[in-house]
Steps between C-alpha positions, in 0.01 A plus 500: 500500500267234637504146361177569309628828355820322393285276279283778362479652151284803432398754237315824553338746264311825539192462278318807369158368600302486823516189717148393392610484135819308580305257718249449218782443250658242734179316587299526176766522227783278631531318168591827328804582711617205711782378276720692259384507138529287286403265783135509606304376800157341516332506840279199565425558870537811718327451834620826650461427874721335762517130419367560149650325200714668236554316172633626170715390210772705338558439129821581316548604138651162406221285640628494859238436767560568869211430740504691828286408797484619857286655768436850630614550858387859554279736301444856615305676222695782338792447740661156487485154343717218637516166321721194492570198286587299814145361498236421243124497560395318818837584661680224314877551539683578177861562402523865606703772335376807684246712679388791279395831655334770288448834676309807387555835676345838416760766429373844395217358288728237347583148615825368639490136390746255651528134407717283724610138473609337827688174456563222749871476423787699351517238226135555402559876494809457282307270265223761467757772429663280234157446339488875437304624801600867474436541128185286503331649805601855401344446156187352657471801734526730197227300326284521814554878501391524137179307567425700817563834328269396215229401748540826693447702182183307413347547847 
C-alpha cells in the first residue's frame, strides 16, 4: 500500500441511475444529500472548475454550524471532481484535512459512484474515522443515490 493509500478512506455505491443523473444530483442538488439527515447543507459558492471556490455550511439539528471552504483541483464533467480544504479562494493556505475525490463510472446503465478522502497523515485519517466517516459518507452516498434516481425518473 502506498503512503497515500495508507491514509485513504473510501465508500462506493452502485446507483440505479445513469451517470448524467448522478452528476446532476451531485452538482445541482448537493444540499439535499451532502450530509446525513438530520444535518443539512447550504451551498453558498460552487465554482465547478479547477481553481474554483467551494463554500458551504453544514447545520446540525441542535443549532450546530460547520462552515466548509476549499477549492476544486480537477473537474472532468460526468467523470471526476477533486477538491481540497487545504486552500481557500485565491490559493490561501488553510488547515487541511483532506483531498476529496468523487468519481462517476458508467456500469451497465447505472453509475458506480466512489467518494474518497485522502489525508496528509495517519492521524488525520484516524480522526476522520473517529468522526464517523464510514457511517456518514455511506449515508450521504445513499442520499445521493435517492436524489439521482428521482432525477432519472423525471427525465
